[in-house]
C-alpha positions in Angstrom: 0.9 -32.3 -6.0 4.2 -33.9 -5.1 5.7 -32.7 -8.4 4.6 -29.1 -7.6 6.4 -29.2 -4.2 9.7 -30.8 -5.4 11.2 -27.7 -7.1 10.5 -25.2 -4.2 12.0 -27.7 -1.8 15.2 -28.0 -3.9 15.5 -24.2 -4.1 15.1 -24.0 -0.3 17.7 -26.7 0.3 20.2 -24.9 -1.9 19.5 -21.5 -0.2 20.0 -23.0 3.3 23.3 -24.7 2.1 24.7 -21.4 0.9 23.8 -19.6 4.1 25.4 -22.4 6.2 28.5 -22.3 4.1 28.8 -18.5 4.5 28.4 -18.9 8.2 31.2 -21.5 8.5 33.7 -19.7 6.2 35.7 -16.7 7.4 35.4 -14.0 4.8 38.6 -12.0 4.0 38.6 -8.3 4.7 39.1 -6.6 1.3 37.7 -3.2 2.4 40.8 -1.1 3.0 41.7 2.5 2.9 44.0 4.2 0.4 44.6 7.0 -2.0 42.5 7.5 -5.1 42.7 9.5 -8.3 39.7 10.1 -10.5 39.0 12.2 -13.6 36.2 12.6 -16.1 33.3 14.6 -17.4 31.2 17.3 -15.7 27.7 17.8 -17.1 25.9 21.0 -16.0 22.1 20.7 -15.2 19.3 23.1 -14.4 19.9 26.8 -14.4 23.7 26.3 -14.7 23.2 24.8 -18.1 20.4 27.2 -19.2 22.3 30.4 -18.2 21.4 32.9 -15.5 20.9 36.6 -15.1 21.7 38.3 -11.8 21.1 41.9 -10.7 24.3 44.0 -10.3 23.1 45.8 -7.2 20.8 48.6 -6.1 23.2 51.3 -7.3 22.8 50.3 -10.9 19.7 50.5 -13.1 17.6 47.4 -12.7 17.7 46.9 -16.5 21.4 46.2 -16.2 22.1 42.7 -15.1 25.0 40.2 -15.3 24.5 37.3 -17.6 26.2 34.1 -16.6 26.6 32.2 -19.8 25.1 28.7 -20.2 27.6 26.2 -18.9 28.6 23.3 -21.2 30.4 20.0 -20.7 33.6 20.3 -18.7 36.1 18.2 -16.8 37.0 17.3 -13.2 39.9 15.8 -11.3 39.6 14.4 -7.7 42.5 13.4 -5.5 41.6 11.9 -2.1 41.8 9.2 0.5 39.4 6.6 1.8 39.7 6.6 5.6 38.0 3.6 7.4 37.0 3.8 11.1 36.9 0.6 13.0 36.7 -3.0 11.5 34.4 -4.3 8.9 31.1 -5.7 10.1 28.2 -7.9 8.9 30.6 -10.8 8.2 33.1 -8.2 6.7 30.6 -7.1 4.0 30.3 -3.6 5.3 32.7 -0.9 6.6 32.2 2.7 7.5 34.6 5.6 7.1 35.3 9.0 5.7 35.7 10.0 2.0 38.2 12.8 2.0 38.9 14.6 -1.3 41.9 16.8 -0.6 42.0 18.3 -4.1 39.0 18.8 -6.4 39.5 20.8 -9.6 36.8 21.2 -12.2 35.7 23.5 -15.0 32.8 24.0 -17.4 33.1 25.5 -20.8 30.7 28.0 -22.3 29.7 29.5 -25.7 30.8 33.1 -25.3 29.6 35.9 -27.6 33.2 36.6 -28.5 34.6 33.3 -29.9 38.2 34.6 -30.2 39.1 33.6 -26.6 36.5 31.0 -25.5 38.5 29.7 -22.5 38.7 33.2 -21.1 35.0 32.9 -20.0 35.0 29.3 -18.7 33.9 28.5 -15.2 36.8 27.4 -13.0 36.5 25.8 -9.5 39.0 24.6 -6.9 38.1 23.0 -3.5 37.9 20.1 -1.1 35.2 17.6 -0.2 34.7 15.6 3.0 31.9 13.3 4.3 30.8 9.9 5.6 31.3 6.8 3.6 29.8 3.3 3.6 31.5 0.6 1.5 29.8 -2.7 0.6 31.9 -5.7 -0.5 29.3 -8.1 -2.0 31.7 -10.5 -3.7 35.4 -11.0 -4.3 37.1 -7.6 -4.5 34.1 -5.7 -5.9 33.3 -2.6 -3.8 30.3 -0.3 -3.8 31.0 3.1 -2.2 28.1 5.3 -1.0 29.0 8.7 0.3 27.7 12.2 1.1 30.2 15.1 1.1 30.2 18.7 2.1 32.1 20.8 -0.5 34.2 23.9 0.0 35.0 25.7 -3.3 36.5 28.9 -4.6 35.6 29.9 -8.2 36.6 32.2 -11.0 34.4 33.4 -13.9 34.7 36.5 -16.1 31.6 37.3 -18.2 31.3 39.8 -21.1 30.6 42.8 -18.9 32.9 45.3 -20.4 30.2 48.0 -20.5 29.6 47.9 -16.7 31.8 49.6 -14.1 34.2 47.2 -12.4 32.7 47.9 -9.0 29.4 46.3 -10.0 30.6 42.8 -10.7 33.0 40.2 -9.3 35.2 37.6 -10.9 36.0 35.5 -7.8 33.6 33.6 -5.5 33.4 31.0 -2.8 31.0 28.7 -1.0 31.7 26.3 1.8 28.2 24.6 1.8 27.9 22.9 -1.5 27.0 19.2 -1.4 27.7 15.9 -3.2 26.0 12.5 -3.3 28.2 9.8 -4.8 27.9 6.2 -5.9 31.2 4.5 -6.6 32.1 1.0 -8.0 35.6 -0.4 -7.6 37.3 -3.6 -8.6 40.9 -4.0 -7.4 42.5 -0.7 -8.5 40.0 0.4 -11.1 37.4 2.9 -9.8 34.2 4.4 -11.3 32.1 7.2 -9.7 28.7 8.8 -10.5 28.3 12.0 -8.6 25.5 14.6 -8.2 26.8 17.9 -7.0 24.4 20.7 -6.0 24.6 24.1 -4.4 25.2 27.8 -5.2 28.3 29.9 -5.8 28.5 33.5 -4.5 30.7 35.9 -6.5 31.8 38.9 -4.5 35.7 39.0 -4.9 35.9 37.7 -1.3 34.7 41.2 -0.1 31.4 41.2 1.9 30.9 44.9 1.1 30.6 44.3 -2.6 27.3 43.4 -4.4 26.8 39.6 -4.4 26.0 37.6 -7.5 24.6 34.1 -6.5 24.1 31.4 -9.2 23.3 27.7 -9.2 26.2 25.4 -10.1 24.5 22.0 -10.1 26.3 19.2 -12.0 26.4 15.5 -12.7 29.9 14.0 -12.9 31.0 10.7 -14.4 34.6 9.8 -13.3 37.0 6.9 -13.7 40.3 6.4 -12.1 42.4 4.3 -9.7 42.3 3.5 -6.0 45.7 2.5 -4.5 
């Protein structure tokens, strides 16, 4: 029986020693704010990847609808700043702040019916993202960033709608209520992010009197970059 108790006692002594050492040592605060630049792939999911059809309004026959082409892989670029509020806590393992993306540019390609000008029908987006941030510093200069952000975006898309009158469709849209959940890993200046973006885009040429075309634009993004 003594042999069976020896190993658990050794593990308990080592664990207590580590805890005591952490309590005695003053951990350095490596969680600091700064600019970041990230870029990478945008993967459409759900209806955004499958393609969507939207009615063009009550003034047009219901059989006529706008087809938003299936989105394919695209790219994104984020430029922002990590703003920390107050000191780090929990022995400097945690710090809270704001993840502010001042410039977010992204696009998704499509497979248009007319292949002569494929980029002419791509989805283009421009916006900003802001939200709360929690950073965990488990060891050395390794950082884990958890954030939720509210996204404000404007968009451009021109489908193959030449047969419809121009008053029945819109190329420009906007939505200030899209959202993002993000998991980030950083080591020194190298940064990696996995983002889930979800929400809708309303195309009405910024004119509330026009028919509205609303589509889902959910994406997953895998970004790499630098935090300065």
